[in-house]
All heavy atoms as an XYZ file, in Angstrom:
824
protein
N      26.676    -21.336     32.386
C      26.420    -20.877     31.028
C      26.791    -19.408     30.922
O      26.461    -18.609     31.773
C      24.961    -21.108     30.679
C      24.613    -20.620     29.312
C      23.175    -20.922     28.938
C      22.916    -20.228     27.640
N      22.041    -20.871     26.753
N      27.457    -19.046     29.822
C      27.853    -17.661     29.582
C      26.802    -16.948     28.740
O      26.324    -17.472     27.741
C      29.194    -17.622     28.852
O      29.501    -16.308     28.486
N      26.445    -15.735     29.146
C      25.513    -14.933     28.364
C      26.248    -13.923     27.492
O      25.636    -13.220     26.714
C      24.519    -14.230     29.282
C      23.590    -15.215     29.937
C      23.825    -15.653     31.228
C      22.521    -15.738     29.233
C      22.987    -16.584     31.810
C      21.680    -16.670     29.807
C      21.915    -17.090     31.101
O      21.091    -18.017     31.670
N      27.545    -13.841     27.642
C      28.337    -12.936     26.818
C      28.900    -13.684     25.622
O      28.793    -13.243     24.491
C      29.485    -12.314     27.638
C      28.902    -11.465     28.763
C      30.393    -11.490     26.748
C      29.923    -10.992     29.758
N      29.483    -14.850     25.883
C      30.085    -15.637     24.818
C      29.047    -16.535     24.168
O      28.296    -17.210     24.852
C      31.221    -16.511     25.353
C      32.454    -15.739     25.714
C      32.697    -15.363     27.016
C      33.362    -15.377     24.734
C      33.828    -14.646     27.350
C      34.500    -14.654     25.054
C      34.733    -14.294     26.361
N      29.030    -16.560     22.847
C      28.158    -17.487     22.133
C      28.883    -18.810     21.888
O      28.245    -19.846     21.792
C      27.701    -16.902     20.782
O      28.847    -16.606     19.989
C      26.874    -15.646     20.988
N      30.204    -18.735     21.789
C      31.022    -19.934     21.598
C      32.364    -19.709     22.280
O      32.880    -18.597     22.269
C      31.270    -20.202     20.111
C      30.018    -20.480     19.319
C      30.328    -20.569     17.837
O      31.114    -21.404     17.416
N      29.713    -19.710     17.056
N      32.901    -20.763     22.853
C      34.227    -20.688     23.456
C      35.122    -21.667     22.704
O      34.765    -22.812     22.478
C      34.175    -20.986     24.963
C      33.352    -19.895     25.650
C      35.575    -21.065     25.550
C      33.157    -20.072     27.123
N      36.276    -21.195     22.327
C      37.223    -21.923     21.486
C      38.292    -22.588     22.360
O      39.481    -22.395     22.144
C      37.840    -20.906     20.514
C      38.437    -21.537     19.298
O      38.096    -22.643     18.929
N      39.346    -20.812     18.667
N      37.877    -23.360     23.356
C      38.764    -23.828     24.416
C      39.951    -24.660     23.925
O      41.101    -24.344     24.232
C      37.968    -24.603     25.458
C      38.765    -24.935     26.683
C      37.927    -25.566     27.778
O      36.695    -25.578     27.665
O      38.527    -26.053     28.739
N      39.696    -25.710     23.187
C      40.792    -26.601     22.763
C      41.793    -25.895     21.857
O      42.995    -25.968     22.065
C      40.244    -27.842     22.051
C      39.869    -28.974     22.972
C      40.991    -29.377     23.916
O      42.131    -29.651     23.467
O      40.733    -29.421     25.127
N      41.277    -25.207     20.848
C      42.157    -24.504     19.919
C      42.933    -23.406     20.637
O      44.119    -23.196     20.370
C      41.339    -23.919     18.752
O      40.594    -24.980     18.142
C      42.226    -23.278     17.714
N      42.276    -22.709     21.562
C      42.947    -21.641     22.318
C      44.073    -22.213     23.186
O      45.151    -21.627     23.268
C      41.936    -20.885     23.179
N      43.824    -23.349     23.825
C      44.867    -23.982     24.648
C      46.064    -24.389     23.792
O      47.209    -24.178     24.175
C      44.309    -25.211     25.369
C      43.452    -24.888     26.562
C      42.970    -26.165     27.224
C      42.067    -25.886     28.401
N      41.572    -27.120     29.015
N      45.789    -24.973     22.636
C      46.873    -25.385     21.734
C      47.675    -24.172     21.257
O      48.911    -24.208     21.225
C      46.299    -26.141     20.531
C      45.732    -27.498     20.883
C      44.953    -28.129     19.743
O      44.990    -27.597     18.608
O      44.296    -29.154     19.973
N      46.973    -23.101     20.892
C      47.649    -21.888     20.430
C      48.475    -21.267     21.554
O      49.581    -20.773     21.321
C      46.622    -20.888     19.894
N      47.958    -21.297     22.771
C      48.688    -20.736     23.912
C      49.957    -21.550     24.203
O      51.017    -20.979     24.494
C      47.789    -20.698     25.141
N      49.852    -22.870     24.109
C      51.034    -23.709     24.318
C      52.089    -23.448     23.243
O      53.276    -23.349     23.536
C      50.636    -25.187     24.343
C      49.862    -25.548     25.593
C      49.277    -26.955     25.529
O      49.219    -27.581     24.475
N      48.833    -27.451     26.680
N      51.641    -23.314     21.986
C      52.582    -23.029     20.895
C      53.242    -21.665     21.099
O      54.448    -21.513     20.887
C      51.851    -23.074     19.553
N      52.462    -20.688     21.545
C      53.005    -19.351     21.806
C      54.028    -19.388     22.932
O      55.071    -18.741     22.854
C      51.876    -18.380     22.148
O      52.401    -17.115     22.450
N      53.739    -20.158     23.977
C      54.666    -20.295     25.103
C      55.993    -20.884     24.641
O      57.066    -20.411     25.037
C      54.051    -21.169     26.210
O      52.853    -20.535     26.667
C      54.996    -21.367     27.375
N      55.921    -21.894     23.786
C      57.150    -22.503     23.253
C      57.939    -21.505     22.413
O      59.160    -21.422     22.523
C      56.825    -23.751     22.430
C      56.336    -24.917     23.269
C      57.333    -25.332     24.346
O      58.542    -25.442     24.047
O      56.892    -25.521     25.497
N      57.231    -20.744     21.572
C      57.932    -19.734     20.767
C      58.591    -18.690     21.667
O      59.711    -18.254     21.404
C      56.955    -19.055     19.795
C      56.532    -19.923     18.640
C      55.784    -19.147     17.578
N      54.555    -18.540     18.047
C      53.361    -19.125     18.040
N      53.233    -20.369     17.571
N      52.289    -18.498     18.488
N      57.910    -18.306     22.734
C      58.453    -17.313     23.664
C      59.724    -17.843     24.330
O      60.723    -17.132     24.425
C      57.399    -16.963     24.709
C      57.865    -15.926     25.699
C      57.896    -14.579     25.361
C      58.286    -16.301     26.969
C      58.337    -13.625     26.263
C      58.731    -15.364     27.877
C      58.744    -14.021     27.523
O      59.186    -13.090     28.426
N      59.687    -19.113     24.761
C      60.853    -19.717     25.405
C      62.053    -19.750     24.455
O      63.188    -19.592     24.876
C      60.538    -21.138     25.868
C      59.640    -21.202     27.083
C      59.333    -22.642     27.435
C      58.385    -22.760     28.595
N      58.015    -24.157     28.881
N      61.771    -19.969     23.179
C      62.826    -20.043     22.168
C      63.157    -18.672     21.571
O      63.970    -18.580     20.643
C      62.401    -21.000     21.052
C      62.204    -22.422     21.538
C      61.555    -23.316     20.484
O      61.335    -22.843     19.344
O      61.263    -24.470     20.806
N      62.507    -17.622     22.100
C      62.694    -16.241     21.612
C      62.396    -16.132     20.119
O      63.117    -15.481     19.361
C      64.085    -15.739     21.933
C      64.364    -15.685     23.427
C      65.708    -15.062     23.709
C      66.092    -15.180     25.157
N      65.341    -14.434     26.104
N      61.310    -16.792     19.697
C      60.900    -16.789     18.287
C      59.444    -16.343     18.142
O      58.685    -16.927     17.372
C      61.080    -18.174     17.680
C      62.519    -18.638     17.609
C      62.623    -20.002     16.973
C      64.070    -20.450     16.907
N      64.206    -21.782     16.320
N      59.060    -15.305     18.875
C      57.692    -14.826     18.792
C      57.374    -14.376     17.367
O      58.231    -13.859     16.669
C      57.462    -13.634     19.752
C      57.631    -13.981     21.199
C      59.033    -13.681     21.713
O      60.016    -13.829     21.017
N      59.113    -13.281     22.964
N      56.137    -14.561     16.977
C      55.714    -14.177     15.632
C      55.551    -12.670     15.490
O      55.764    -12.121     14.411
C      54.392    -14.869     15.279
C      54.429    -16.394     15.263
C      53.042    -16.954     15.016
C      55.406    -16.882     14.200
N      55.151    -12.013     16.569
C      54.951    -10.561     16.562
C      54.722    -10.113     18.004
O      54.731    -10.929     18.929
C      53.735    -10.187     15.712
O      52.531    -10.509     16.401
N      54.461     -8.829     18.180
C      54.157     -8.321     19.521
C      52.800     -8.826     20.007
O      52.505     -8.761     21.199
C      54.184     -6.773     19.576
C      55.569     -6.260     19.283
C      53.166     -6.164     18.619
N      51.983     -9.357     19.119
C      50.668     -9.893     19.490
C      50.701    -11.387     19.813
O      49.674    -11.956     20.181
C      49.655     -9.637     18.370
C      49.343     -8.182     18.077
C      48.369     -8.073     16.908
C      48.781     -7.495     19.305
N      51.849    -12.020     19.671
C      51.956    -13.465     19.923
C      51.552    -13.776     21.362
O      52.142    -13.275     22.310
C      53.381    -13.947     19.660
C      53.468    -15.442     19.409
O      52.490    -16.158     19.704
O      54.506    -15.887     18.908
N      50.515    -14.589     21.510
C      50.036    -15.000     22.824
C      48.950    -14.113     23.408
O      48.402    -14.424     24.464
N      48.616    -13.029     22.734
C      47.585    -12.115     23.237
C      46.201    -12.685     22.907
O      45.894    -12.941     21.743
C      47.735    -10.709     22.614
C      46.591     -9.803     23.028
C      49.078    -10.117     22.983
N      45.366    -12.894     23.922
C      44.019    -13.432     23.669
C      43.073    -12.342     23.151
O      43.217    -11.171     23.497
C      43.574    -13.929     25.040
C      44.343    -13.104     26.008
C      45.643    -12.766     25.339
N      42.137    -12.743     22.309
C      41.101    -11.810     21.857
C      39.807    -12.569     21.579
O      39.809    -13.778     21.402
C      41.555    -11.005     20.634
C      41.653    -11.769     19.333
C      40.676    -11.629     18.359
C      42.734    -12.589     19.063
C      40.773    -12.302     17.144
C      42.848    -13.273     17.863
C      41.860    -13.129     16.900
N      38.702    -11.848     21.610
C      37.400    -12.428     21.287
C      36.918    -11.801     19.987
O      37.346    -10.720     19.604
C      36.363    -12.220     22.415
C      36.763    -12.982     23.653
C      36.167    -10.758     22.718
N      36.027    -12.508     19.316
C      35.569    -12.097     17.992
C      34.067    -11.873     18.022
O      33.315    -12.702     18.536
C      35.920    -13.188     16.946
C      35.440    -12.795     15.567
C      37.411    -13.470     16.943
N      33.649    -10.753     17.476
C      32.234    -10.448     17.346
C      31.580    -11.512     16.469
O      32.179    -11.986     15.503
C      32.094     -9.063     16.712
C      30.707     -8.526     16.679
C      30.739     -7.099     16.155
C      29.361     -6.521     16.081
N      29.383     -5.157     15.551
N      30.360    -11.864     16.789
C      29.678    -12.955     16.090
C      29.177    -12.551     14.698
O      28.100    -12.930     14.278
C      28.518    -13.473     16.943
C      28.000    -14.810     16.462
O      28.698    -15.462     15.666
O      26.898    -15.204     16.867
N      29.959    -11.767     13.997
C      29.714    -11.448     12.594
C      30.926    -11.818     11.756
O      30.834    -11.876     10.548
C      29.475     -9.943     12.414
C      28.157     -9.470     12.935
C      27.970     -7.998     12.651
O      28.864     -7.206     12.958
O      26.912     -7.656     12.112
N      32.051    -12.027     12.404
C      33.300    -12.336     11.710
C      33.474    -13.852     11.631
O      33.257    -14.563     12.604
C      34.486    -11.737     12.468
C      34.556    -10.244     12.410
C      33.841     -9.469     13.302
C      35.346     -9.618     11.463
C      33.910     -8.095     13.256
C      35.420     -8.231     11.406
C      34.693     -7.474     12.308
N      33.901    -14.337     10.482
C      34.141    -15.765     10.306
C      35.403    -16.191     11.054
O      36.439    -15.540     10.959
C      34.313    -16.116      8.829
C      33.024    -15.968      8.034
O      31.949    -15.888      8.658
O      33.099    -15.942      6.801
N      35.291    -17.301     11.802
C      36.424    -17.916     12.489
C      36.418    -19.386     12.115
O      35.406    -20.075     12.282
C      36.325    -17.768     14.026
C      37.484    -18.476     14.713
C      36.271    -16.302     14.425
N      37.538    -19.859     11.619
C      37.645    -21.251     11.189
C      37.206    -22.197     12.309
O      37.649    -22.087     13.445
C      39.089    -21.563     10.800
C      39.299    -22.974     10.306
C      40.741    -23.235      9.911
O      41.537    -22.282      9.783
O      41.068    -24.417      9.730
N      36.303    -23.116     11.965
C      35.838    -24.122     12.919
C      34.685    -23.696     13.808
O      34.131    -24.517     14.531
N      34.322    -22.426     13.770
C      33.197    -21.934     14.561
C      32.106    -21.440     13.618
O      32.356    -21.128     12.472
C      33.629    -20.783     15.477
C      34.712    -21.097     16.501
C      35.045    -19.842     17.305
C      34.288    -22.215     17.429
N      30.867    -21.376     14.125
C      29.780    -20.888     13.283
C      29.661    -19.376     13.384
O      29.960    -18.786     14.418
C      28.462    -21.552     13.670
O      28.066    -21.143     14.955
N      29.249    -18.770     12.292
C      28.970    -17.336     12.261
C      27.476    -17.197     12.074
O      26.937    -17.656     11.071
C      29.699    -16.653     11.079
O      31.093    -16.848     11.244
C      29.395    -15.171     11.030
N      26.814    -16.598     13.060
C      25.364    -16.477     12.916
C      24.834    -15.082     13.179
O      23.636    -14.857     13.134
C      24.639    -17.502     13.790
C      24.971    -17.380     15.251
O      25.370    -16.319     15.715
N      24.806    -18.455     15.982
N      25.702    -14.109     13.441
C      25.275    -12.727     13.579
C      24.179    -12.523     14.603
O      23.316    -11.680     14.429
N      24.194    -13.297     15.680
C      23.195    -13.147     16.725
C      21.903    -13.886     16.465
O      20.933    -13.734     17.200
N      21.863    -14.710     15.427
C      20.639    -15.441     15.090
C      20.839    -16.942     15.304
O      21.767    -17.518     14.772
C      20.264    -15.178     13.643
C      19.817    -13.760     13.417
C      19.623    -13.520     11.916
N      19.016    -12.241     11.671
C      19.650    -11.094     11.752
N      20.923    -11.066     12.089
N      19.039     -9.957     11.501
N      19.930    -17.541     16.043
C      20.021    -18.985     16.305
C      19.674    -19.804     15.071
O      20.058    -20.952     14.951
C      19.099    -19.364     17.454
C      19.546    -18.810     18.778
C      18.623    -19.237     19.888
C      19.099    -18.630     21.202
N      18.199    -18.955     22.301
N      18.951    -19.213     14.129
C      18.512    -19.943     12.942
C      19.662    -20.222     11.973
O      19.568    -21.102     11.142
C      17.428    -19.152     12.183
C      16.194    -18.882     12.979
C      16.302    -17.601     13.824
O      17.373    -17.031     13.975
N      15.197    -17.178     14.392
N      20.717    -19.451     12.064
C      21.855    -19.607     11.148
C      22.949    -20.384     11.875
O      23.447    -19.946     12.889
C      22.403    -18.242     10.698
C      21.302    -17.430     10.020
C      23.604    -18.426      9.775
C      21.697    -15.995      9.727
N      23.319    -21.526     11.366
C      24.368    -22.341     11.972
C      25.311    -22.841     10.891
O      25.256    -23.978     10.466
C      23.754    -23.526     12.733
C      22.960    -23.125     13.938
C      23.805    -22.431     15.000
O      24.936    -22.807     15.258
N      23.253    -21.391     15.588
N      26.163    -21.949     10.397
C      27.105    -22.301      9.341
C      28.497    -22.386      9.939
O      29.021    -21.409     10.447
C      27.054    -21.211      8.263
C      28.061    -21.371      7.160
C      27.910    -20.273      6.112
N      27.988    -18.929      6.669
C      29.121    -18.241      6.822
N      30.276    -18.791      6.493
N      29.116    -17.023      7.309
N      29.116    -23.559      9.886
C      30.486    -23.730     10.382
C      31.447    -23.251      9.294
O      31.336    -23.640      8.136
C      30.782    -25.204     10.742
C      29.791    -25.715     11.781
C      32.217    -25.364     11.227
C      29.857    -25.008     13.107
N      32.384    -22.415      9.683
C      33.311    -21.818      8.727
C      34.505    -22.724      8.447
O      35.066    -23.312      9.356
C      33.816    -20.483      9.272
C      32.673    -19.534      9.485
O      31.997    -19.175      8.543
N      32.430    -19.167     10.723
N      34.876    -22.776      7.189
C      36.051    -23.544      6.789
C      37.324    -22.711      6.892
O      38.419    -23.261      6.921
C      35.866    -24.072      5.369
C      34.755    -25.105      5.282
C      34.587    -25.654      3.888
O      35.496    -25.468      3.045
O      33.553    -26.267      3.633
N      37.176    -21.392      6.918
C      38.338    -20.519      7.065
C      37.930    -19.240      7.786
O      36.764    -18.881      7.828
C      38.972    -20.197      5.715
C      38.074    -19.470      4.754
C      38.730    -19.242      3.408
O      39.913    -19.570      3.235
O      38.045    -18.711      2.521
N      38.914    -18.549      8.325
C      38.674    -17.294      9.033
C      38.673    -16.129      8.056
O      39.319    -16.180      7.011
C      39.762    -17.058     10.084
O      39.702    -18.035     11.085
N      37.959    -15.071      8.420
C      37.992    -13.850      7.612
C      39.399    -13.250      7.683
O      40.213    -13.639      8.523
C      36.939    -12.855      8.095
S      37.273    -12.164      9.717
N      39.679    -12.306      6.830
C      41.020    -11.726      6.739
C      41.495    -11.114      8.048
O      42.662    -11.249      8.419
C      41.082    -10.672      5.631
C      40.968    -11.273      4.245
O      41.202    -12.484      4.106
O      40.646    -10.523      3.301
N      40.606    -10.420      8.754
C      40.988     -9.764     10.006
C      41.443    -10.793     11.031
O      42.518    -10.674     11.631
C      39.816     -8.932     10.577
C      40.144     -8.392     11.947
C      39.432     -7.826      9.621
N      40.647    -11.829     11.233
C      40.980    -12.867     12.214
C      42.214    -13.634     11.767
O      43.100    -13.913     12.572
C      39.776    -13.807     12.444
C      40.150    -14.983     13.331
C      38.606    -13.029     13.049
N      42.310    -13.957     10.489
C      43.476    -14.696      9.986
C      44.762    -13.896     10.195
O      45.774    -14.451     10.606
C      43.301    -15.042      8.508
C      44.477    -15.790      7.926
C      44.058    -16.779      6.903
C      45.187    -17.548      6.277
N      46.292    -17.915      7.104
N      44.717    -12.599      9.926
C      45.901    -11.757     10.129
C      46.335    -11.786     11.585
O      47.514    -11.957     11.892
C      45.628    -10.308      9.679
O      45.324    -10.312      8.278
C      46.830     -9.419      9.932
N      45.380    -11.638     12.490
C      45.709    -11.638     13.922
C      46.247    -12.988     14.385
O      47.239    -13.053     15.114
C      44.481    -11.240     14.745
C      44.050     -9.789     14.593
C      42.689     -9.562     15.244
C      45.089     -8.842     15.176
N      45.621    -14.082     13.950
C      46.100    -15.407     14.377
C      47.446    -15.740     13.730
O      48.281    -16.393     14.349
C      45.064    -16.513     14.096
O      44.709    -16.499     12.713
C      43.832    -16.329     14.959
N      47.676    -15.277     12.500
C      48.986    -15.474     11.867
C      50.082    -14.736     12.635
O      51.249    -15.112     12.584
C      48.978    -15.005     10.411
C      48.233    -15.952      9.488
O      47.882    -17.068      9.922
O      47.995    -15.564      8.323
N      49.696    -13.682     13.336
C      50.643    -12.919     14.156
C      50.773    -13.514     15.559
O      51.489    -12.982     16.395
C      50.192    -11.466     14.233
C      50.229    -10.759     12.882
S      49.555     -9.090     12.947
C      50.921     -8.232     13.705
N      50.041    -14.623     15.820
C      50.160    -15.318     17.092
C      49.075    -14.997     18.108
O      49.055    -15.576     19.187
N      48.172    -14.063     17.785
C      47.071    -13.758     18.707
C      46.150    -14.981     18.805
O      46.072    -15.791     17.878
C      46.303    -12.536     18.236
N      45.476    -15.119     19.929
C      44.711    -16.340     20.224
C      43.221    -16.036     20.346
O      42.811    -15.245     21.194
C      45.216    -16.974     21.531
C      46.701    -17.303     21.411
C      44.403    -18.208     21.880
C      47.356    -17.668     22.720
N      42.408    -16.682     19.497
C      40.948    -16.534     19.566
C      40.435    -17.325     20.765
O      40.588    -18.541     20.828
C      40.257    -17.052     18.287
C      38.738    -16.956     18.428
C      40.729    -16.313     17.062
N      39.838    -16.611     21.724
C      39.267    -17.259     22.904
C      37.846    -17.727     22.629
O      37.421    -18.765     23.076
C      39.263    -16.287     24.116
C      40.680    -15.856     24.440
C      38.584    -16.898     25.327
C      41.601    -16.981     24.834
N      37.100    -16.928     21.885
C      35.722    -17.287     21.568
C      35.027    -16.177     20.820
O      35.658    -15.249     20.317
N      33.706    -16.302     20.770
C      32.870    -15.332     20.069
C      31.937    -14.700     21.082
O      31.488    -15.355     22.008
C      32.045    -16.016     19.005
C      32.868    -16.809     18.024
C      31.965    -17.563     17.081
N      31.377    -16.667     16.115
C      32.010    -16.207     15.048
N      33.249    -16.561     14.820
N      31.437    -15.399     14.217
N      31.624    -13.411     20.887
C      30.672    -12.786     21.793
C      29.407    -12.382     21.053
O      29.384    -12.246     19.837
C      31.291    -11.607     22.550
C      31.662    -10.398     21.739
C      30.763     -9.358     21.559
C      32.916    -10.282     21.170
C      31.097     -8.231     20.823
C      33.271     -9.159     20.437
C      32.350     -8.140     20.264
O      32.699     -7.045     19.542
N      28.363    -12.204     21.815
C      27.025    -11.980     21.297
C      26.888    -10.650     20.573
O      27.355     -9.630     21.036
C      26.030    -12.027     22.458
C      24.564    -12.005     22.112
C      24.211    -13.213     21.250
C      23.734    -12.019     23.379
N      26.225    -10.693     19.442
C      25.888     -9.506     18.665
C      24.392     -9.298     18.799
O      23.619    -10.254     18.715
C      26.229     -9.726     17.166
C      25.708     -8.585     16.321
C      27.701     -9.900     16.990
N      23.976     -8.071     18.977
C      22.554     -7.786     19.014
C      21.959     -8.150     17.665
O      22.512     -7.814     16.621
C      22.318     -6.306     19.317
C      20.889     -5.989     19.561
N      19.999     -5.789     18.539
C      20.181     -5.876     20.717
C      18.808     -5.532     19.037
N      18.886     -5.585     20.358
N      20.829     -8.823     17.664
C      20.245     -9.373     16.442
C      19.970     -8.302     15.389
O      20.032     -8.568     14.201
C      18.980    -10.205     16.765
C      17.825     -9.304     17.153
C      18.608    -11.078     15.597
N      19.699     -7.075     15.753
C      19.388     -6.050     14.753
C      20.620     -5.593     13.977
O      20.493     -4.946     12.952
C      18.730     -4.842     15.414
O      19.629     -4.226     16.302
N      21.824     -5.938     14.445
C      23.032     -5.510     13.752
C      23.625     -6.587     12.860
O      24.397     -6.290     11.984
C      24.093     -5.060     14.765
C      23.689     -3.821     15.495
C      23.417     -3.880     16.852
C      23.564     -2.625     14.838
C      23.043     -2.741     17.528
C      23.190     -1.485     15.502
C      22.917     -1.549     16.857
N      23.318     -7.824     13.086
C      23.969     -8.913     12.372
C      23.810     -8.858     10.871
O      22.709     -8.866     10.357
N      24.902     -8.769     10.162
C      25.012     -8.873      8.707
C      24.370     -7.735      7.913
O      24.373     -7.773      6.705
C      24.418    -10.192      8.196
C      25.205    -11.380      8.603
C      24.667    -12.304      9.477
C      26.494    -11.574      8.140
C      25.385    -13.408      9.853
C      27.221    -12.683      8.522
C      26.663    -13.594      9.378
N      23.795     -6.734      8.531
C      23.060     -5.748      7.755
C      23.748     -4.408      7.583
O      23.520     -3.732      6.610
C      21.662     -5.544      8.344
C      20.817     -6.760      8.199
C      20.551     -7.570      9.288
C      20.342     -7.142      6.962
C      19.797     -8.706      9.144
C      19.597     -8.285      6.804
C      19.321     -9.069      7.897
N      24.585     -3.987      8.499
C      25.184     -2.661      8.381
C      26.366     -2.639      7.434
O      26.421     -1.837      6.518
C      25.608     -2.144      9.757
C      24.444     -1.905     10.725
C      24.981     -1.431     12.059
C      23.477     -0.882     10.149
N      27.347     -3.501      7.651
C      28.503     -3.589      6.771
C      28.902     -5.049      6.637
O      28.665     -5.846      7.543
C      29.709     -2.775      7.307
C      30.077     -3.212      8.730
C      29.450     -1.294      7.233
C      31.330     -2.561      9.258
N      29.467     -5.431      5.525
C      29.885     -6.834      5.354
C      31.180     -7.109      6.115
O      32.249     -7.242      5.537
C      30.065     -6.957      3.844
C      30.432     -5.568      3.405
C      29.688     -4.629      4.330
N      31.095     -7.211      7.438
C      32.288     -7.335      8.270
C      33.058     -8.616      8.015
O      34.249     -8.663      8.247
C      31.926     -7.257      9.761
O      30.945     -8.247     10.047
C      31.416     -5.888     10.134
N      32.392     -9.652      7.556
C      33.093    -10.915      7.324
C      34.094    -10.801      6.183
O      34.930    -11.664      6.014
C      32.085    -12.026      7.042
N      34.026     -9.711      5.424
C      34.948     -9.550      4.306
C      35.955     -8.425      4.525
O      36.691     -8.071      3.618
C      34.158     -9.300      3.036
C      33.375    -10.523      2.614
C      32.901    -10.381      1.190
N      32.328    -11.611      0.721
C      31.043    -11.905      0.770
N      30.192    -11.053      1.262
N      30.610    -13.062      0.329
N      35.960     -7.839      5.703
C      36.928     -6.778      5.970
C      38.347     -7.317      5.949
O      38.603     -8.445      6.335
C      36.665     -6.169      7.358
C      35.454     -5.274      7.487
C      35.313     -4.826      8.943
C      35.563     -4.059      6.595
N      39.264     -6.498      5.527
C      40.667     -6.883      5.530
C      41.430     -5.992      6.508
O      41.061     -4.857      6.741
C      41.275     -6.718      4.137
O      40.706     -7.640      3.251
N      42.482     -6.521      7.069
C      43.313     -5.785      7.997
C      44.752     -5.911      7.551
O      45.234     -6.990      7.265
C      43.146     -6.359      9.406
C      44.015     -5.777     10.493
C      43.637     -4.320     10.735
C      43.841     -6.574     11.760
N      45.437     -4.802      7.505
C      46.830     -4.807      7.115
C      47.641     -4.214      8.260
O      47.523     -3.031      8.548
C      47.020     -4.004      5.845
O      48.361     -4.039      5.457
N      48.424     -5.035      8.936
C      49.240     -4.591     10.051
C      50.712     -4.801      9.740
O      51.089     -5.822      9.206
C      48.899     -5.379     11.328
C      47.534     -5.176     11.926
C      47.347     -6.134     13.087
C      47.356     -3.753     12.393
N      51.504     -3.851     10.096
C      52.943     -4.034      9.980
C      53.552     -3.616     11.309
O      53.807     -2.441     11.538
C      53.511     -3.233      8.828
O      53.180     -1.878      8.970
N      53.700     -4.581     12.200
C      54.256     -4.322     13.535
C      55.674     -4.831     13.620
O      56.044     -5.789     13.073
C      53.390     -4.978     14.601
C      51.962     -4.457     14.680
C      51.181     -5.288     15.669
C      51.931     -3.005     15.084
């Protein structure tokens, strides 16, 4: 059992890694981030995973990813999983699930 990760995105990560490998072989990478793994703080929405901000009482499965995660995955980066957020920070300081990221690489 992992005490760092709250969720591991194993199947989706494997599929994304295989797709990235194929793009690399064909020299059709989506960006410089194509194939780069990353983890997501448990305050950001990730499609297919729950966002609970460190609280076991909240179990909402997301239908779509927040803008930051979507931008990174559209660039080929791979979500490995979610990591634990201290319960006192979840959802109260800033609305991180609605942050937007604009990258031009």
